N, C-alpha and C positions, 0 to 999 in steps of 0.2 A: 479574517475568519470566514467570511461569506464565500471566499474562493474555496476554502477547504470543504465547506458544505456542498458547494456545487460539484466538486470533484467526487465527494462521497455519494452524492445522489446518483453518480454513475453506477457510483456503486449502487329483482323478482325471482322466483324459483326457476329451476331448470326444466327443459323439455328434452326428451330423448330424440324427438324428431322435430327439427326446425327448418322450415322451408326458406330457401334463400335463392337469390338470383344474381347473375352478373350485372354489370352496368358500367357507366363511365368510370375511368380510373383503373380499369383492368381487373376488377374483382371477379373471380370465377364463381360459378355455381358451386354450392356446398354439397358434396356427395354425402349420402347417408352413411354415418359412421358404422363400422362393423358391429354386429350384435354383441352385447355383453354375454359371456358364457359362464355361468356359475360353476361349471365343471372345471374351468381353467383358472378362474380367479374367485377367491372367497368373497363373502358378503362385504359390501362397502359399509363401514361402521364409523359413525361419528364418535370421536373420543372426548371432546370437550363438553362441559356442562352448558346450560342455557346461557344465552347472551342477552344483555339489556342495552339499548341505545342510550346515547347521551340525553340528559345529564345524569341519569341514574347509574350508568355504566358506560361502556364503549364497545362498539362492534369491531370484530377482527380477531381470528384465531388461526393464522396460517401455520400448518404443520411443517416441520423441517428436519426432524431426526427421530430415529428409532433404534433400539437395541434390545437383545433378549438373551435368555439363558440357553444352554446347549439343547434343551429339549423343545424350545420354542413355546413354553408354557407361561413363563414369567416375562413380560415385556414392559419396557419403559419407553415412552415417546415424549417429545418436546415440541412445543409450538410457541409462537409469539402471542402474547395477550395484550391487546392494545389498551385494555383497562388499566394496565400498569403505568400508562402515561398520564393518568388522571391525577391532578394535584401534584404535590411534591416538586421535584426539580424540573419536571417536564411542563408543569403548569396547565395541564388539561382541565377544562371547566366541566369536570364530571366527578363522580363518586369514586374515590380510590378503592382498590381491593383491600381485603384484610391484611394480606401480606404484600409489601411493595415489590415490584419487579415486572419486567416486560417479557420475561421468559416463563412460561407455565409448563408443568409436567403432569403427565398422567401415567397410570400403570394398569396392567391387566395380569391376572393370575390364572386365566383360563384360555390362553392362546389368542387373545384379542377379541373374544366374543363380547366381552363387556369391559368397560373402562371406569376407573376412578380418577376424576380431575382433582389434582392436588393444588392447583393454582401455582403461584410463584414460590420458589424456595427462598426463604429468608431466615437467617439465624441471628439476626441483629447486626449492628455495626453501621457504618456510614455509607455502604455501597449495596446496590441491588442489581439484579440481572437487567440487561438492557438489549436483549434481542439477538437474533441469529444464533440459536443454540446448536451444540454438537454433543453427541452422546457416545460412550463406549463402555465396555465392561471388562474387568480384568482383576488384577491383584494376585496375592499369593494363592488364594483359593478360587480365583475367578468369580468371586461373588460381590465385588465392589463395583458400583455403578458411578461413572464419572460424567458430570455435566459441566461444560464450559460455555460461557456467554460473555458478551461485552458487559461492562459494568458502568453504572452511572451513580452519581451521588444521590442519596436518598433525599437530601435537602441541599441543593446547590446554593452557593452564594449568589448575590445579585449578578445578573448577566452583564458581561462587559460590553461596551459599545461595539456594534458590528457583529456580535456573537449571538448564538441562538441556543435554546434549550434542546439539545439533541445529544446522542451518544458521541457526536463529533464536535461538541461545543463546550461551553463552560461546565456543564455537569458531567463530563466524561471523567471516569475514575480509573479506568484500566480494564482488566479482565478478571472475571470471578469464576472460580472452580468450586464445585460442590462434589463431595463424596457421599454416597449413600449405600445402604444395604437393606435387604428385606428381613423384617422381623415380625413374627406372628402374622405372616401373610400380607404385610403392608410395607411400602417403601418408606424408609426413614433416613433423613439426611443427617449425617454424623458430624461433618465439619465443612468449613469453607476456607478458601485461600484467595486473597486479593493480590493480583499482580499489578503493580503500578508502573507507569512509564518512567524511564530513566531521568527525564527532565520534566519540569512542570508543564511545559507547553508542547511536549510530545504526546501523541495519541496512540494507544494500542487498539488494534482493530481486527475484525474477521478471524477469530480463533477457530481451530479445529483440534480434536483430541484423538489419540490412538493409544490403546492399552494392549500390552502383550498378553497372549492367552496361554503362555507356557509356564505360568506359575512363578515367573521371575519377579513380578511386581513392578516391571518397568512401564513407564507412561511417558508419552511425548505430547507436547503442545506446539502447534505451529501458529504463527500470527504475523500480521503486518504491523509495522511501526511507522506512523506518519510523523516525521520530525518537525520540530520548530525550525523554520527557515525564514531568514530576513525579518525576524521579529514576529512572524505570523504563526499562530497556534496550529500545529499539525498540518501545515500547508505544503509539505513536500510530497513527492509521488509515492513514497512508502518504501520500506525494505522488509525482506522476509527473513524471519528468524525461527529457530526451533529450540524449545526448552526440554530438558529430560529429567525425569525422576527415577531413581532406582529403588524406592521404598514405598511404592503404591501411592505416590502423590503426597507423602508427608513432607518431604523436603525436595527442593528443586535446584539443579545446577544453573549456572549463568547461561543465558541464551547464546546459541551459536548463530552468528550472522551467515545466512546462506546466499542472499542476493542483495547487494548494497543498494542504497538509494541513488538515483541518477540525478536528482535535482542539485544544483550548485548555487552557492553564493560567493561573491568576491568582496574584498574590502571596499572596492569602489562603489558597489551598488547595495551593500548589505545594510540598508536603512529601512525602518518600518514604512509600509505602504508604498514602497518603490516597486512598481509593477514590472520593472526590468530585472528584478532580483529573483533568482531561483524560479524562473517561470518556464523552464523547458525540461522534458524528460518523460519517462514512462511511469504510469501509475502501476504500483505493485500491491496487490491485495488478494484476499480469498485463497489462502493455501489449503491444500488437502493432502493427507498423509496415508501411507499404506506400508505394511510390513511384509517383506519377502521371506522365503523359507530358510535363508542363510544369514539371518540377522541384518539384511538390507533394510534401510528405511528410505522409502521413496517419497518425493515431495513434488507437487505441481502447484502452479498458481497463475493468476491472471496478471499479465505483464503488458499493460497498455489499456486504452489508447495513450498515445503520447500527447502531453500538453505542449501545444505549439505557441500559444500566446495567452497571457493572463489578462490583458486589457485591450480589447474585450476577450473574454474567455473563449478559447478555441482549442478543440481536441481533434486528433486525427480519427480516421475511420477504420484503422487496422489494430488488432490486438494480437500479441504474442502469447503462446502458452509456454510458460517457464517450467523448467524441470531440473531437479538435482537429486543425487543419491548419496547416502551414507553407507559405507560398507563395514562400519564398526559400531552399529547399534545406535547411531545418532550422536556419537561423540564429535565427529567431524563430518563435513560434507564436501563433495567434490565441486569442481567449477560448475556454476549453473549454465544451462544450455536452453536453446529455444527449440521445441519439438514441432511447433506448427505456428503459422501466421494466418489469422482468420479475419474475415470481414466482421467488424464489431457489430453487436446487437445494441450498442449504447443508445442509438436514436431510432431503433427499429423494433421496439417492443410491441406486443399486441396493442391494438388501439384502445382496449379497455383496461390496460395496466395503469394503476394509479401513480406509479412513480414516473417522474419526467424522463428517466433514462433507465436502461437495464444493464446489469453486469454480464461479463463474459466468463462464467465460472467453469473451469475444468474440474473433473473428478478423476480419482485414481484408485486402482485396486491391483492386487497381485495374486497369482495362483500359488497356493502352498501345497497343492496336491494335483493328481491327475496326470494325463499325458503331457501337459504343457507346464508342469511344475516350474516355478521361477519366472514365468512370463509376467510382465507388468503391462497394465492396460490404462489408457487415458481416454476419456470421452470429452467432447467439447462441441460447441455450436458455431456455425458460420452462416452469415447471410449470403445469398447467392450472388450479391454484388455489394460494393460499398453503398451505404444507405444513409447519407447525411440528411437531417431534417431539423426543423424547428420543433421544440418540445410540444407545441400545441397542434402539430400536423398529424393527421392520420396517415401513417406510412405502412403500406401493405407488402413490402418486399419480402419474399419468402426466405426461409432459413432451413438448413439441414443439420442433422446431428451426425457426428462421426466418432469412430474409435480407431486409435492407433495402438500398436503393441511393440514390445521389445523383448528379445530373448537373451540379450547380453548386458543386462543391468543398465539399460538406457543409453548405451553408446550409439546404437543405431535403432531406427524405428521403421515399422512397416508403412506401406502406403495407407492413407486414410480409407477406412471402410465405412460407407454410408450405412446407417442403422435402419433405414427404411427406403421405400421407393423414391425415385427422383421427384423433387418438388417442382411445381410450375414457377415461372418467374415472379408471380405475385399471388398473394392470397392464402398461403399456407406456411405457418411458422412452427417449426419444431425447436424446442429449447429445453434447457435444464436436464441434459442427459446425466443419469446417475447410475452407478454400476456396483456390482458385487460379484465375487467369484465363489462358487460352492466348493465343497471339499473334493469333489471329483473333477474339478476344473470347468464345470459349466458356468458360462458367463451370463448373468442376468442384467439387463439395462432397462430402466424406465425413463420416459421423457414425457414432456407436456407437448400437446399439439393444439394450435389455435387455427381454426378456419376463419380468416378475415373476410367477411362477406357482407353483402347488402341484403337485408331482409326484404321480402316482397312488400311493396307499398305502392299505392296509387300515385302519390305525389312524389316526383323524383327529387324534390327539394327537402324532403323530410330529414331531420336530424335524428338518427336512431340511437346515438350513443354520446353521452356527455359525462366526462370524467374529470373531477378535480384532482390536481396534482400538487407536488411540492412547490413552494415559493409562489403560490397564488396564480398558477397557470391552470387553464382549462383546455382539455382536448375534446373536440366535438366534431361529429361528421356522420356520414351515412353508413359507415361500416361498423360491424359488431364483431366481437370475438367469441366464437363458439369453441369451448375448451373441453378436452378429454386428456386422460393420462393413458399411455400405451406401454406395453412390455414387449421386448424382443429378447430372444435367447440364442446363444451360440453353443454348439456341442464340439466345435472344432477349433477351439482356442481363439475365437474372434475372427477367423478367416471369413466366415459367412454367418448370416443371421437369418432366422426364419421370419415369416410375415408378422407384422405387428398384431398383438393381442390387446384388446381393449380392457383396461383395468377399471375405469369408471363405469358404473351401471347407468348413469345419467349424464347427459351433456349439459354444461353450464354456459349460459350467455353471460359473460362477465359484466356486460353493460347493465344487467338487471340486478346485480348484487349490491346491496346497500352497505356502506361503511361510513364512519363518522369522520368528517373533516375537522381536524383540530390539531394544533401544534404541527411539527414537521413529520411526525411519525404516524402515518396512516396508510401505508401501502396495503392494498386490499388483499394481495396474495403472496407476500413475501418474495423470495427469489431463489429458493432451493427446494429440492425434494429429498425425502429420506428413504434409504433402503438398508436392509441388514439381512445377512444370512447366518443361520446357525451351522451351516455346512451342508445341511440337507433340506432345510426349509428357508424360504425367503419371505420377508415382510416389507411392506412399503407404507409410507404416509405421504399425504399431499394436502394442499389447500383446496377446498371444495366450496362451491357456492350454490348447490342445488336447493338449499333451504332459504335462499334469499339473502344470506349473510356469509361472510368468510368463516368457514368452520375447518377443524382439523379432522381429516378422515384417514382410515386405515383399511388395509386388505392384505390377505395372504396370497402369494402367487402359488397356485396349486399344480396344475397340469398344463404345461405349455402346449403339448401336442393336441390336446382337446380344443384349445382355443384356435390354434393355427389351422386346424383342419376344418373347423366349422365354416360353412359357406354363408 
């Protein structure tokens, strides 16, 4: 089980001006970030309520998803609430929230100017939300809101030897779907559905959800399944499947297997704890869905790195971006393909990231109108070179974000288009590119950028950043992570993008943000961003640390031209 956990792990206030300098190790000087322009980006607004540190609560509210009505007035956002790991099956030594769950939800009825924090959705039963939420809106009248999350047992049985209380351990329960509607100006959850794995030792992971906007009531869920292999719980590389509902999520068809698991076991080595059994193949997780204008359902996912050895654990440094398409509304899918091979960010996370490793998450969207109607887009990240490291090393190899597109339903793809200027070899990491396409075909992409720099100090031996990570590791060193979110836009179907526009009104030094170290669930800033367009307006959410703790933040993207032209 510890192998599965290691594989899944792959899976103070801010200052707007922070002086930094270069130094040994190749760290460049940090340029002043572009000025935040309120004419281009709306106010940065915190969505979650007040936080309390342990033992009375637990710090950490990284935002990950947002959706809204056609007018952009009624919005729903989701973030992870680390207080949900207090007590219960996670065993955190802190005060549990009133409603159990690691996914929290908030809503706004005034276009995002103010937010109501609902906490975790819970309608009773043995399962609760367990993080990495995904949202969409649809149904017969397009007024149903769908929330999908991993699920954990509310009260798990005693942890088995070698296993841990995590969504990938003994307390894993499957996936949980909530359906909700607005009534009298407030979001109300109407029902829930628990998807359980096909076998007791299989694990369902990393779900995403897509709802049709044509009034048909169709809904799709994509997810990874980590199979029991060689007697080990959820220790395979994973396989990608899609489920479909034709009645607004009331009932669901059996899942369609899109990309099979690559791990293998044979009669000769299929015995528990045999590290020669099922120890090679690609990790397959984190699928993302999009709908085209002709009933196409597009799917992309992270395929890699490859597990090369189980004892000791060794993974490669390359990741593939998997892709498949359905031309019959998700009933069947064509053969999966690889649309890109990238240098993995697995061991090249920002130095202040509290997970020991980072995922290589692609995102997908399709144009349903405009001059490039039918074009499908995928964004992803690649380090400038393979970047192997020990989890406790500060590695400052730069990374770039890219977009590729296809006009023939994914049979061929464009050359990768960088989303911003060339990065230096070290010291500048761009990651988590997330996109949407407006009604007129305009492409909006947001991404996070970290300047990995050394702050000015008299003593060259100073340790400027100390971060506790999963499985009792600590990463410490002289470099810090200065974090902002940026927005780029394309008016020509992704062929070119304008200059980056800063979304965050304040830069965060992630090293100065407090979070509570307890259980294995304590990543300070999650691992995805959220974006949604109504067709004419675009809204974004992200994890932010300007107030000294990880909070869920929101902004509307207003006038790209105003930001791009501001000097």
